VOBA-1610 file (N, C-alpha, C; in pm, whole numbers, padded with zeros to 5 digits, always signed):
BEGIN
Met+00797-00026+04287Met+00836-00121+04281Met+00964-00069+04143Thr+01062-00070+04165Thr+01182-00060+04002Thr+01093-00114+03919Gln+01118-00078+03790Gln+01042-00108+03628Gln+01163-00182+03598Ala+01129-00248+03513Ala+01268-00375+03420Ala+01249-00346+03309Tyr+01369-00293+03218Tyr+01319-00263+03115Tyr+01413-00358+03029Ile+01391-00422+02917Ile+01473-00505+02793Ile+01516-00383+02704Val+01653-00332+02720Val+01716-00267+02608Val+01765-00325+02449Glu+01797-00440+02473Glu+01875-00521+02334Glu+01818-00689+02373Ala+01773-00694+02285Ala+01748-00846+02216Ala+01813-00945+02121Val+01897-01023+02131Val+01971-01088+02021Val+01953-01268+02003Arg+01979-01254+01890Arg+02014-01405+01875Arg+02096-01484+01758Thr+02120-01543+01752Thr+02185-01624+01647Thr+02102-01663+01551Ala+02181-01738+01396Ala+02031-01782+01329Ala+02054-01889+01392Gly+01978-02025+01358Gly+01989-02145+01421Gly+02077-02157+01312Gly+02148-02317+01371Gly+02187-02419+01300Gly+02197-02551+01312Arg+02126-02612+01187Arg+02101-02724+01205Arg+02195-02852+01265Arg+02151-02962+01304Arg+02288-03070+01390Arg+02333-03072+01260Gly+02525-03050+01311Gly+02617-03115+01182Gly+02612-03005+01101Gly+02560-02847+01106Gly+02539-02774+01071Gly+02688-02674+01039Lys+02597-02545+01024Lys+02692-02449+00959Lys+02756-02380+01146Leu+02699-02415+01239Leu+02709-02330+01379Leu+02826-02493+01435Ala+02840-02593+01396Ala+02865-02743+01443Ala+03027-02693+01493Gly+03082-02593+01467Gly+03228-02606+01464Gly+03237-02489+01541Trp+03151-02400+01612Trp+03180-02326+01775Trp+03157-02404+01869His+03263-02368+01974His+03275-02442+02102His+03154-02353+02168Pro+03008-02434+02229Pro+02906-02301+02298Pro+02950-02241+02358Ala+03041-02195+02499Ala+03094-02095+02515Ala+03118-02001+02441Asp+03195-02019+02334Asp+03234-01924+02219Asp+03129-01815+02107Leu+03043-01987+02089Leu+02919-01920+02061Leu+02811-01851+02149Ala+02804-01847+02273Ala+02766-01775+02388Ala+02803-01626+02388Gly+02907-01621+02412Gly+03025-01542+02419Gly+02998-01392+02296Ala+02952-01460+02165Ala+02953-01396+02025Ala+02819-01329+02102Val+02712-01359+02137Val+02572-01320+02159Val+02608-01189+02260Leu+02707-01220+02367Leu+02733-01111+02488Leu+02813-01009+02420Asn+02916-01019+02347Asn+02996-00931+02258Asn+02827-00851+02136Ala+02777-00897+02138Ala+02677-00824+02001Ala+02584-00745+02088Val+02528-00739+02256Val+02508-00674+02363Val+02551-00573+02385Leu+02709-00564+02393Leu+02772-00479+02412Leu+02792-00395+02306Asp+02827-00462+02154Asp+02840-00351+02050Asp+02695-00291+02025Arg+02616-00328+02051Arg+02438-00309+02001Arg+02424-00123+02106Thr+02460-00179+02217Thr+02437-00077+02327Thr+02514+00041+02344Ser+02698+00014+02338Ser+02780+00118+02335Ser+02763+00112+02467Ile+02740+00024+02586Ile+02762-00015+02717Ile+02902-00085+02775Asp+02890+00050+02896Asp+03068-00005+02948Asp+03072-00147+02971Pro+03152-00243+02962Pro+03155-00335+02987Pro+03156-00445+03112Ala+03205-00347+03215Ala+03184-00322+03326Ala+03132-00290+03406Ala+03022-00230+03345Ala+02858-00218+03429Ala+02780-00290+03433Ile+02826-00435+03341Ile+02738-00497+03343Ile+02775-00578+03520Glu+02662-00611+03551Glu+02666-00671+03697Glu+02656-00808+03726Asp+02576-00888+03625Asp+02585-01037+03627Asp+02551-01091+03491Val+02536-01201+03463Val+02531-01287+03329Val+02440-01371+03383Ile+02341-01405+03372Ile+02247-01481+03400Ile+02243-01646+03264Met+02314-01723+03267Met+02280-01812+03111Met+02161-01925+03135Gly+02112-02000+03035Gly+02040-02106+03065Gly+02076-02178+02993Cys+02103-02317+03036Cys+02126-02402+02971Cys+02106-02569+02986Val+02082-02635+02911Val+02035-02788+02925Val+02079-02871+02945Asn+02161-02888+02851Asn+02262-03027+02857Asn+02381-02975+02949Gln+02387-02988+03075Gln+02502-02916+03115Gln+02587-03008+03134Gly+02646-03072+03034Gly+02765-03195+03033Gly+02894-03191+02932Gly+02999-03247+02942Gly+03096-03218+02840Gly+03145-03024+02795Glu+03131-02965+02667Glu+03156-02897+02679Glu+03064-02745+02717Gln+02967-02811+02747Gln+02877-02672+02841Gln+02882-02705+02975Ser+02961-02805+03007Ser+03012-02793+03152Ser+03086-02715+03246Phe+03069-02728+03349Phe+03197-02639+03396Phe+03169-02471+03432Gln+03027-02481+03422Gln+02919-02367+03460Gln+02933-02304+03321Ile+02850-02302+03198Ile+02875-02292+03098Ile+02901-02075+03115Gly+02765-02045+03149Gly+02799-01901+03204Gly+02897-01866+03215Arg+02955-01887+03309Arg+03105-01786+03341Arg+03186-01802+03207Gly+03158-01934+03135Gly+03268-02002+03053Gly+03216-01855+02903Ala+03134-01879+02909Ala+03093-01759+02781Ala+03172-01628+02845Val+03129-01587+02922Val+03193-01447+03018Val+03343-01454+02923Leu+03415-01550+03008Leu+03623-01531+02963Leu+03618-01514+02849Ala+03464-01614+02742Ala+03530-01607+02603Ala+03470-01482+02566Ser+03427-01384+02616Ser+03351-01301+02567Ser+03495-01154+02580Arg+03398-01023+02512Arg+03497-00916+02576Arg+03414-00854+02733Leu+03375-00921+02805Leu+03335-00913+02918Leu+03455-00907+03045Pro+03460-00815+03131Pro+03581-00870+03210Pro+03565-00967+03289Glu+03707-00992+03351Glu+03662-01139+03466Glu+03581-01065+03602Ser+03565-00919+03584Ser+03497-00889+03714Ser+03307-00904+03750Val+03295-00955+03588Val+03152-00991+03570Val+03147-01145+03603Pro+03007-01158+03732Pro+03008-01277+03743Pro+02920-01312+03669Ala+02897-01479+03687Ala+02812-01556+03617Ala+02716-01642+03664Val+02627-01743+03583Val+02553-01825+03656Val+02474-01917+03533Thr+02454-02021+03585Thr+02367-02079+03479Thr+02284-02215+03554Ile+02165-02143+03487Ile+02005-02227+03513Ile+01954-02320+03444Asp+01912-02448+03487Asp+01828-02553+03420Asp+01703-02519+03468Arg+01632-02440+03362Arg+01475-02486+03424Arg+01402-02540+03267Gln+01506-02674+03160Gln+01439-02717+03126Gln+01461-02634+02982Cys+01349-02639+02881Cys+01344-02519+02768Cys+01297-02391+02798Gly+01285-02411+02905Gly+01242-02234+02946Gly+01386-02215+03042Ser+01480-02215+03015Ser+01584-02230+03105Ser+01620-02056+03050Ser+01701-02011+02933Ser+01692-01841+02909Ser+01591-01769+02972Gln+01426-01817+02920Gln+01310-01754+02972Gln+01320-01742+03090Gln+01343-01822+03222Gln+01364-01824+03364Gln+01502-01739+03366Ala+01568-01709+03295Ala+01714-01598+03287Ala+01648-01526+03337Leu+01582-01442+03205Leu+01540-01354+03238Leu+01442-01291+03318His+01369-01405+03368His+01263-01365+03508His+01342-01311+03637Phe+01526-01395+03642Phe+01591-01399+03748Phe+01647-01222+03672Ala+01640-01219+03637Ala+01705-01086+03538Ala+01643-00972+03591Ala+01514-00989+03554Ala+01417-00888+03536Ala+01408-00863+03723Gln+01387-00983+03802Gln+01354-00978+03952Gln+01484-00899+04051Ala+01581-00957+03990Ala+01704-00870+04016Ala+01702-00726+04007Val+01646-00708+03922Val+01616-00529+03874Val+01560-00480+03961Met+01400-00535+03942Met+01270-00519+04002Met+01306-00470+04155Ser+01393-00548+04189Ser+01429-00571+04393Ser+01501-00413+04424Gly+01581-00376+04299Gly+01659-00307+04343Gly+01811-00361+04352Thr+01814-00485+04363Thr+01951-00584+04422Thr+02042-00542+04243Gln+02041-00516+04176Gln+02110-00496+03989Gln+02064-00405+03974Asp+02127-00321+03862Asp+02094-00217+03729Asp+02081-00235+03602Leu+02174-00368+03604Leu+02245-00360+03461Leu+02270-00571+03445Val+02168-00674+03370Val+02171-00801+03389Val+02196-00855+03284Ile+02232-00930+03214Ile+02219-01002+03091Ile+02181-01120+03098Ala+02024-01194+03053Ala+02014-01294+03037Ala+02024-01354+02902Ala+02054-01492+02899Ala+02109-01532+02789Ala+02100-01713+02809Gly+02105-01768+02669Gly+02107-01893+02669Gly+02217-01993+02552Val+02214-02074+02575Val+02321-02127+02504Val+02317-02297+02506Glu+02277-02326+02352Glu+02267-02478+02350Glu+02315-02557+02198Ser+02430-02591+02198Ser+02494-02681+02096Ser+02442-02839+02130Met+02339-02863+02049Met+02271-02989+02029Met+02357-03071+01988Thr+02474-03040+01894Thr+02545-03122+01765Thr+02620-03132+01878Arg+02751-03084+01949Arg+02820-03076+02046Arg+02797-03151+02144Val+02696-03118+02213Val+02668-03218+02382Val+02518-03252+02293Pro+02501-03350+02259Pro+02342-03424+02228Pro+02237-03450+02331Met+02151-03373+02283Met+02029-03420+02351Met+02002-03517+02501Gly+02059-03478+02641Gly+02009-03578+02699Gly+02144-03688+02725Thr+02258-03667+02700Thr+02329-03698+02704Thr+02431-03671+02870Asn+02375-03585+02953Asn+02432-03534+03063Asn+02337-03626+03183Arg+02260-03734+03093Arg+02198-03835+03157Arg+02246-03955+03080Thr+02267-03992+02979Thr+02268-04116+02959Thr+02405-04185+02945Leu+02509-04091+02940Leu+02677-04114+02943Leu+02650-04161+03117Phe+02584-04106+03221Phe+02618-04191+03373Phe+02533-04319+03379Thr+02407-04297+03296Thr+02345-04441+03348Thr+02414-04548+03249Gln+02466-04515+03163Gln+02562-04633+03079Gln+02671-04658+03206Ala+02690-04571+03262Ala+02842-04607+03289Ala+02814-04660+03456Gly+02685-04651+03468Gly+02621-04757+03645Gly+02622-04600+03712Leu+02611-04519+03697Leu+02570-04407+03782Leu+02483-04365+03841Gly+02386-04416+03813Gly+02228-04395+03878Gly+02165-04304+03760His+02076-04309+03787His+01933-04303+03703His+01876-04112+03799Pro+01807-04033+03758Pro+01813-03888+03752Pro+01600-03982+03828Lys+01571-04039+03837Lys+01417-04103+03891Lys+01434-04156+04018Ser+01433-04077+04156Ser+01461-04143+04270Ser+01351-04198+04327Gln+01319-04345+04440Gln+01291-04347+04441Gln+01180-04336+04531Ala+01168-04219+04580Ala+01021-04165+04645Ala+00960-04145+04556Gln+01029-04027+04375Gln+00965-04025+04266Gln+00874-04183+04242Glu+01002-04272+04227Glu+00915-04351+04161Glu+00769-04436+04303Ala+00770-04409+04373Ala+00646-04458+04503Ala+00561-04331+04472Arg+00575-04223+04411Arg+00463-04166+04401Arg+00420-04160+04219Tyr+00536-04180+04106Tyr+00467-04224+03977Tyr+00514-04360+04004Pro+00485-04468+04025Pro+00483-04611+04019Pro+00470-04646+03854Gly+00645-04651+03802Gly+00612-04731+03658Gly+00659-04621+03510Ile+00636-04533+03527Ile+00596-04422+03482Ile+00757-04340+03427Ala+00766-04362+03305Ala+00890-04299+03298Ala+00877-04158+03197Phe+00918-04041+03279Phe+00855-03908+03231Phe+00924-03880+03121Ser+00822-03845+03004Ser+00907-03857+02889Ser+00779-03765+02813Gln+00869-03614+02742Gln+00831-03515+02648Gln+00736-03566+02513Phe+00788-03689+02480Phe+00725-03712+02349Phe+00594-03801+02378Thr+00608-03849+02481Thr+00477-03945+02537Thr+00364-03826+02606Gly+00412-03720+02621Gly+00299-03646+02695Gly+00303-03563+02547Ala+00357-03524+02466Ala+00324-03443+02297Ala+00195-03574+02270Glu+00241-03702+02301Glu+00117-03803+02185Glu-00021-03770+02326Met-00002-03745+02477Met-00134-03778+02508Met-00209-03619+02461Ile-00163-03507+02467Ile-00199-03378+02459Ile-00312-03419+02299Ala-00180-03420+02245Ala-00285-03453+02094Ala-00412-03537+02126Arg-00364-03637+02126Arg-00540-03732+02221Arg-00629-03651+02281Lys-00598-03578+02379Lys-00661-03514+02462Lys-00760-03406+02393Tyr-00673-03293+02325Tyr-00726-03229+02256Tyr-00773-03236+02069Gly-00788-03377+02063Gly-00834-03452+01963Gly-00758-03354+01796Phe-00649-03368+01801Phe-00560-03364+01699Phe-00507-03461+01633Asp-00570-03469+01508Asp-00496-03603+01435Asp-00366-03564+01360Arg-00292-03626+01302Arg-00179-03617+01231Arg-00155-03539+01149Gln-00303-03538+01005Gln-00304-03420+00939Gln-00319-03234+01021Ala-00377-03274+01109Ala-00401-03169+01151Ala-00262-03081+01187Leu-00210-03193+01278Leu-00048-03139+01282Leu+00026-03085+01197Asp+00040-03194+01126Asp+00116-03200+00988Asp+00062-03027+00893Ser-00018-02973+00882Ser-00094-02867+00845Ser-00001-02757+00902Phe+00002-02756+01083Phe+00028-02652+01203Phe+00180-02637+01104Ala+00285-02743+01072Ala+00371-02784+01073Ala+00421-02700+00917Val+00342-02700+00847Val+00379-02658+00706Val+00366-02513+00698Glu+00237-02448+00809Glu+00209-02330+00814Glu+00361-02267+00887Ser+00468-02343+00976Ser+00544-02278+01043Ser+00627-02277+00945His+00632-02379+00849His+00722-02324+00759His+00694-02243+00654Arg+00611-02210+00634Arg+00559-02075+00505Arg+00574-01980+00599Arg+00545-01965+00709Arg+00561-01807+00825Arg+00700-01794+00823Ala+00842-01928+00860Ala+00926-01854+00872Ala+01030-01812+00726Ala+00967-01932+00626Ala+01049-01878+00497Ala+00971-01747+00445Ala+00886-01666+00450Ala+00819-01570+00452Ala+00891-01459+00529Ala+00864-01449+00614Ala+00944-01396+00729Ala+01100-01380+00707Thr+01167-01477+00659Thr+01338-01434+00656Thr+01335-01408+00470Ala+01224-01390+00381Ala+01233-01348+00228Ala+01181-01165+00279Arg+01126-01133+00363Arg+01120-01009+00392Arg+01179-00939+00475Gly+01308-00971+00513Gly+01411-00971+00670Gly+01320-00939+00772Ala+01300-00967+00810Ala+01197-00949+00941Ala+01308-01024+01048Phe+01386-01145+01033Phe+01517-01139+01109Phe+01614-01033+01089Ala+01632-00977+01052Ala+01739-00936+00996Ala+01781-00843+01158Asp+01744-00761+01241Asp+01786-00650+01326Asp+01771-00725+01414Glu+01741-00880+01445Glu+01720-00969+01563Glu+01849-01050+01585Ile+01958-01066+01438Ile+02024-01206+01417Ile+02197-01144+01440Val+02277-01222+01528Val+02402-01171+01536Val+02453-01274+01374Pro+02496-01176+01310Pro+02581-01259+01209Pro+02681-01357+01292Ile+02716-01498+01215Ile+02834-01568+01299Ile+02920-01612+01201Gln+03029-01608+01223Gln+03143-01639+01089Gln+03141-01808+01079Val+03138-01835+01000Val+03185-01958+01017Val+03263-01992+00862Asp+03358-02099+00883Asp+03432-02168+00768Asp+03422-02242+00696Thr+03402-02226+00558Thr+03341-02323+00485Thr+03469-02353+00377Pro+03427-02489+00257Pro+03505-02480+00185Pro+03580-02377+00097Glu+03480-02294+00079Glu+03465-02179-00028Glu+03551-02046+00023Gly+03552-02069+00161Gly+03610-01939+00248Gly+03516-01910+00370Val+03577-01774+00420Val+03459-01763+00510Val+03361-01721+00551His+03203-01747+00569His+03094-01709+00507His+03020-01667+00682Leu+02936-01562+00653Leu+02844-01493+00750Leu+02715-01571+00791His+02701-01684+00903His+02569-01775+00931His+02471-01605+00957Arg+02370-01606+00901Arg+02277-01507+00926Arg+02125-01573+00893Thr+02128-01667+00865Thr+01990-01738+00801Thr+01948-01871+00881Asp+01866-01874+00926Asp+01786-01963+00966Asp+01799-02102+00917Glu+01882-02202+00957Glu+01978-02340+00883Glu+01788-02458+00843Gly+01722-02437+00957Gly+01591-02517+00971Gly+01457-02517+00877Ile+01443-02431+00774Ile+01342-02347+00723Ile+01337-02467+00586Arg+01187-02508+00578Arg+01195-02555+00407Arg+01056-02505+00365Pro+01169-02405+00280Pro+01056-02315+00205Pro+00951-02415+00114Asp+01016-02510+00055Asp+00920-02609+00014Asp+00841-02768+00078Ala+00771-02733+00215Ala+00748-02806+00236Ala+00584-02834+00266Thr+00544-02924+00230Thr+00410-02970+00166Thr+00350-03092+00265Met+00224-03092+00263Met+00121-03165+00344Met+00229-03333+00339Glu+00239-03356+00176Glu+00262-03470+00124Glu+00474-03498+00200Ser+00529-03393+00192Ser+00648-03411+00235Ser+00698-03406+00413Ile+00580-03402+00458Ile+00578-03377+00629Ile+00527-03457+00618Gly+00401-03512+00571Gly+00317-03687+00621Gly+00453-03802+00559Ala+00495-03760+00465Ala+00620-03890+00486Ala+00697-03913+00528Val+00739-03812+00667Val+00838-03840+00764Val+00747-03946+00892Lys+00866-04032+00910Lys+00770-04162+00996Lys+00767-04131+01150Leu+00640-04188+01156Leu+00591-04108+01317Leu+00719-04188+01414Leu+00702-04096+01517Leu+00792-04133+01648Leu+00744-04270+01685Gln+00618-04310+01685Gln+00551-04434+01769Gln+00471-04493+01660Glu+00425-04654+01696Glu+00322-04691+01582Glu+00208-04665+01585Gly+00143-04589+01561Gly-00011-04593+01595Gly-00035-04427+01647Gly+00082-04334+01637Gly+00075-04219+01715Gly+00079-04082+01606Val+00057-04001+01603Val+00067-03895+01552Val+00183-03777+01527Ile+00277-03822+01605Ile+00396-03697+01632Ile+00540-03710+01523Ser+00574-03673+01460Ser+00692-03726+01400Ser+00846-03620+01403Ala+00923-03636+01379Ala+00984-03554+01367Ala+00960-03413+01281Ala+00923-03444+01224Ala+00884-03278+01101Ala+00798-03220+01197Asn+00673-03259+01301Asn+00572-03168+01344Asn+00603-03109+01463Ala+00695-03153+01522Ala+00794-03155+01622Ala+00917-03057+01599Ser+00992-02989+01710Ser+01084-02898+01664Ser+01249-02939+01677Gln+01286-02845+01581Gln+01402-02914+01528Gln+01536-02886+01592Ile+01582-03028+01623Ile+01718-03011+01685Ile+01830-02881+01619Cys+01854-02828+01688Cys+01931-02676+01690Cys+02024-02609+01763Asp+02145-02574+01731Asp+02277-02481+01786Asp+02253-02358+01759Gly+02276-02277+01842Gly+02217-02109+01919Gly+02250-02062+02019Ala+02249-01959+02020Ala+02281-01854+02103Ala+02207-01732+02090Ser+02147-01672+02258Ser+02068-01532+02221Ser+02131-01477+02353Ala+02057-01372+02347Ala+02076-01292+02448Ala+01978-01154+02493Val+01985-01103+02630Val+01866-01024+02670Val+01938-00920+02752Leu+01996-00826+02723Leu+01978-00681+02797Leu+01879-00624+02918Val+01900-00650+03022Val+01791-00600+03096Val+01819-00493+03204Ala+01791-00350+03243Ala+01835-00235+03294Ala+01734-00174+03361Ser+01742-00131+03452Ser+01678-00074+03573Ser+01665+00082+03533Glu+01574+00185+03566Glu+01504+00296+03466Glu+01647+00401+03543Gln+01708+00410+03657Gln+01835+00443+03691Gln+01941+00413+03595Ala+01935+00282+03565Ala+02087+00235+03431Ala+02058+00294+03316Val+01940+00318+03322Val+01869+00394+03139Val+01947+00474+03124Arg+01898+00574+03241Arg+01936+00753+03316Arg+02088+00711+03300Asp+02159+00642+03339Asp+02308+00679+03403Asp+02387+00624+03262His+02350+00542+03171His+02407+00507+03028His+02389+00537+02909Gly+02271+00625+02920Gly+02217+00653+02771Gly+02178+00599+02723Leu+02045+00495+02748Leu+02059+00348+02690Leu+01905+00397+02613Thr+01845+00308+02544Thr+01699+00365+02488Thr+01649+00224+02503Pro+01540+00175+02595Pro+01453+00062+02632Pro+01352+00068+02487Ile+01371-00081+02467Ile+01253-00123+02368Ile+01191-00211+02402Ala+01146-00178+02505Ala+01029-00241+02616Ala+01033-00273+02734Arg+00902-00276+02793Arg+00886-00333+02944Arg+00874-00423+03005Ile+00882-00490+03089Ile+00852-00649+03154Ile+00697-00597+03224His+00637-00653+03169His+00482-00642+03245His+00436-00728+03357Asn+00464-00844+03345Asn+00507-00980+03388Asn+00561-01074+03397Leu+00553-01137+03487Leu+00659-01262+03540Leu+00591-01379+03628Thr+00537-01455+03549Thr+00482-01596+03565Thr+00568-01733+03542Val+00545-01817+03676Val+00595-01948+03642Val+00513-02043+03664Thr+00440-02136+03683Thr+00369-02264+03723Thr+00401-02392+03695Gly+00392-02468+03759Gly+00388-02625+03803Gly+00297-02700+03745Gly+00267-02851+03676Gly+00131-02893+03695Gly+00228-03032+03640Asp+00114-03113+03598Asp+00188-03277+03570Asp+00265-03269+03551Pro+00380-03371+03586Pro+00473-03417+03520Pro+00467-03542+03413Val+00326-03624+03411Val+00303-03708+03272Val+00277-03659+03161Ile+00158-03548+03180Ile+00132-03482+03040Ile+00212-03363+03008Met+00298-03351+03092Met+00403-03285+03095Met+00408-03098+03013Leu+00406-03147+02880Leu+00374-03003+02802Leu+00238-02917+02839Glu+00125-02981+02876Glu+00027-02866+02900Glu+00016-02730+02996Glu+00123-02724+03080Glu+00111-02637+03184Glu+00127-02516+03113Pro+00183-02463+02977Pro+00165-02273+02910Pro+00025-02267+02967Ile-00082-02383+02946Ile-00221-02320+02919Ile-00245-02230+03054Arg-00250-02302+03221Arg-00265-02305+03331Arg-00173-02156+03361Ala-00057-02187+03314Ala+00027-02058+03353Ala+00018-01890+03269Thr-00077-01926+03181Thr-00108-01821+03049Thr-00235-01746+03116Gln-00304-01855+03187Gln-00425-01822+03265Gln-00392-01722+03395Arg-00313-01769+03475Arg-00294-01683+03555Arg-00196-01598+03556Ala-00095-01556+03447Ala-00051-01461+03432Ala-00158-01336+03397Leu-00222-01394+03266Leu-00336-01249+03221Leu-00366-01238+03399Ala-00419-01307+03421Ala-00531-01307+03557Ala-00450-01188+03691Arg-00330-01236+03673Arg-00220-01130+03769Arg-00217-01032+03693Ala-00187-00978+03536Ala-00180-00861+03502Ala-00313-00771+03502Gly-00421-00847+03498Gly-00538-00815+03495Gly-00610-00788+03316Met-00570-00887+03256Met-00522-00879+03118Met-00652-00986+03053Ser-00720-00958+02960Ser-00770-01057+02846Ser-00633-01133+02718Ile-00690-01220+02710Ile-00560-01247+02560Ile-00655-01174+02457Gly-00712-01112+02469Gly-00741-00966+02361Gly-00654-00906+02324Asp-00619-00842+02500Asp-00571-00759+02465Asp-00425-00788+02436Ile-00351-00870+02392Ile-00208-00919+02379Ile-00209-00920+02211Asp-00104-00846+02159Asp-00118-00804+01998Asp-00021-00979+01964Leu+00045-01000+02019Leu+00135-01136+01923Leu+00167-01187+02043Tyr+00160-01353+01994Tyr+00210-01426+02130Tyr+00321-01529+02087Glu+00418-01560+02124Glu+00541-01706+02123Glu+00521-01785+02172Val+00452-01906+02089Val+00437-02048+02200Val+00468-02170+02136Asn+00606-02210+02240Asn+00718-02278+02161Asn+00707-02387+02107Glu+00711-02463+01984Glu+00649-02503+01909Glu+00714-02670+01885Ala+00722-02691+02080Ala+00834-02787+02089Ala+00767-02927+02003Phe+00630-02916+02011Phe+00535-03037+01906Phe+00416-02934+01866Ala+00381-02976+01742Ala+00274-02876+01753Ala+00178-02883+01823Pro+00127-03022+01858Pro+00000-03029+01976Pro-00010-02925+02105Val+00130-02841+02121Val+00159-02778+02226Val+00102-02615+02191Pro+00142-02586+02135Pro+00069-02437+02083Pro-00110-02484+02040Met-00072-02570+01949Met-00268-02619+01885Met-00348-02598+02007Ala-00307-02642+02120Ala-00396-02700+02207Ala-00404-02551+02328Trp-00295-02464+02330Trp-00311-02378+02419Trp-00437-02268+02330Leu-00390-02271+02205Leu-00441-02173+02128Leu-00621-02201+02137Gln-00634-02354+02123Gln-00794-02389+02185Gln-00842-02364+02265Ala-00781-02384+02393Ala-00750-02327+02573Ala-00805-02179+02584Ile-00726-02119+02510Ile-00690-02014+02585Ile-00780-01901+02471Gly-00854-01951+02327Gly-00918-01893+02299Gly-00823-01767+02202Gly-00703-01796+02166Gly-00640-01682+02093Gly-00686-01734+01993Asp-00596-01573+01904Asp-00616-01565+01738Asp-00490-01609+01665Arg-00539-01731+01561Arg-00377-01814+01513Arg-00289-01677+01448Asp-00416-01560+01440Asp-00294-01477+01316Asp-00193-01398+01412Arg-00175-01422+01526Arg-00140-01365+01637Arg+00005-01430+01670Leu-00050-01608+01628Leu+00062-01675+01752Leu+00180-01738+01613Asn+00294-01706+01627Asn+00421-01787+01656Asn+00426-01679+01439Val+00412-01575+01457Val+00402-01494+01338Val+00486-01504+01232Asn+00632-01531+01293Asn+00724-01573+01209Asn+00783-01696+01160Gly+00678-01822+01202Gly+00734-01960+01202Gly+00742-01944+01350Gly+00785-02101+01343Gly+00838-02108+01516Gly+00901-02245+01498Ala+00946-02276+01637Ala+01058-02397+01656Ala+01058-02491+01502Ile+00894-02529+01493Ile+00893-02663+01396Ile+01017-02622+01297Ala+00995-02465+01210Ala+01080-02488+01097Ala+01213-02411+01164Leu+01195-02270+01286Leu+01325-02214+01291Leu+01475-02314+01405Gly+01406-02425+01481Gly+01489-02487+01536Gly+01473-02440+01707His+01488-02544+01770His+01464-02494+01911His+01596-02550+02018Pro+01696-02460+01994Pro+01820-02446+02078Pro+01793-02451+02234Leu+01679-02579+02299Leu+01688-02594+02431Leu+01703-02455+02494Gly+01832-02432+02574Gly+01864-02342+02689Gly+01833-02228+02628Ala+01848-02189+02507Ala+01861-02040+02420Ala+01724-02028+02394Ser+01628-02094+02395Ser+01510-02057+02309Ser+01415-01972+02370Gly+01430-01944+02529Gly+01407-01881+02558Gly+01408-01729+02551Thr+01541-01669+02571Thr+01556-01510+02503Thr+01553-01522+02360Lys+01585-01670+02298Lys+01554-01628+02123Lys+01392-01569+02110Leu+01337-01686+02184Leu+01169-01615+02133Leu+01179-01480+02201Met+01195-01430+02323Met+01203-01287+02333Met+01240-01185+02196Ala+01352-01209+02175Ala+01424-01178+02045Ala+01292-01120+01968Thr+01264-01230+01897Thr+01143-01256+01770Thr+01044-01138+01824Leu+01003-01205+01961Leu+00895-01102+01968Leu+00852-00961+02011Ile+00955-00947+02034Ile+01008-00795+02044Ile+01006-00690+01921His+01105-00777+01834His+01120-00721+01674His+00999-00780+01584Ala+00908-00827+01613Ala+00777-00852+01522Ala+00667-00779+01644Leu+00666-00755+01728Leu+00572-00616+01775Leu+00636-00485+01697Lys+00790-00451+01737Lys+00773-00306+01660Lys+00765-00360+01484Ala+00771-00428+01423Ala+00743-00456+01271Ala+00593-00410+01215Arg+00479-00480+01354Arg+00365-00471+01331Arg+00334-00305+01399Asn+00356-00283+01514Asn+00349-00154+01571Asn+00258-00184+01677Gly+00264-00296+01716Gly+00195-00392+01843Gly+00235-00311+01973Arg+00153-00350+02082Arg+00218-00289+02208Arg+00249-00388+02280Tyr+00155-00502+02350Tyr+00178-00619+02419Tyr+00185-00731+02359Gly+00268-00830+02380Gly+00342-00932+02379Gly+00376-01042+02505Leu+00326-01163+02443Leu+00356-01247+02551Leu+00376-01386+02483Gln+00489-01442+02585Gln+00577-01575+02553Gln+00591-01642+02629Thr+00548-01789+02605Thr+00530-01892+02660Thr+00614-02026+02643Met+00652-02133+02715Met+00698-02198+02635Met+00685-02369+02733Cys+00632-02471+02705Cys+00662-02607+02759Cys+00765-02616+02844Glu+00788-02682+02951Glu+00897-02751+03010Glu+00942-02854+03052Gly+01026-02944+03058Gly+01023-03082+03105Gly+00995-03005+03262Gly+00919-03147+03296Gly+00856-03200+03439Gly+00730-03102+03474Gly+00712-03036+03349Gly+00536-03018+03390Gly+00576-02865+03430Leu+00628-02793+03398Leu+00643-02644+03413Leu+00634-02580+03301Ala+00601-02426+03318Ala+00566-02333+03247Ala+00598-02211+03282Asn+00658-02118+03218Asn+00698-01976+03218Asn+00611-01866+03145Val+00566-01739+03162Val+00503-01673+03079Val+00555-01561+03139Thr+00596-01449+03034Thr+00669-01326+03028Thr+00560-01235+02938Ile+00519-01162+03002Ile+00444-01048+02901Ile+00502-00897+02893Ile+00523-00861+02819Ile+00619-00672+02764Ile+00546-00649+02720Glu+00555-00509+02779Glu+00467-00407+02651Glu+00615-00324+02565Arg+00580-00324+02452Arg+00641-00273+02336Arg+00681-00101+02375Leu+00776-00075+02400Leu+00807+00091+02374Leu+00880+00166+02252
//
């Protein structure tokens, strides 16, 4: 089977809701990371055979096929096709899987997997709530109701369920959140994100500014400040401070075949080693990365001890904490530069965003194998294992 190689992986720095990236139309923001891939590889734009774009809230400015919109907002020629996919929070991780599968099958040789989400301009859930409020129906069908009577599928409920199942109290979750901010602040201070971040021009009252630092990091976060944030539900343990931050951002990864690497003089930075996706309980919903990781490791003939670094999306603190406990991983290898609690979770962009961070972190530590996974709405999970080159 043809090998699939990652040649470049980039992301924007995260923007807070209403923050520095709020003035960017999501198609233009996604176009900026597509342009960055072209700039960094010096590849002929016409050689790109497809763009696969992850996006969750496909409404408003992110409707009308945002993947194609991003191509038309970039330097890619009109001849480059695109498609937009939604696997919830794993959308751009699945975009990477589809790109790798296209290359491995021999169908295509050069594909960009990417993701975008402007959670400022297209608020989370509005692609559902606006229709419901207009009397145009609800996504839960009669057949689903018969199978799951009286259940409102909710990631917030799922996070609370995981915390109870694995015995995590609020103090444990808040401690994890503080550590996420500490790691992200330290990584930023030492320039760990510099190579993966695409600077984005932002107009400010003081003039044009290049946005290159994740806005959500709180270097001064403490147990007291995190613990003072109101709980999302009475008697629960989840707060906005121990969950991922609302975030604007975009990211992109160029996937190439061995033939394309030779033909275009490219230098691979990683090889795809395993691609796995699984589905499980849609009620607890966010626990599926555990089973998906177990399957991925078994299929790859590996153990967690073979993996040098892992990125497990911090949608809510109990998700990576439960994963670590169940898989038996090393906390010192998990989200070493912080995670979405500090850096933000731009939904459809987070998959390729985490991949960019994982590859650059492996390089900085001279690691070989990396694993990425995240929980996804509906009880789904993707796992990607890469080998850094």
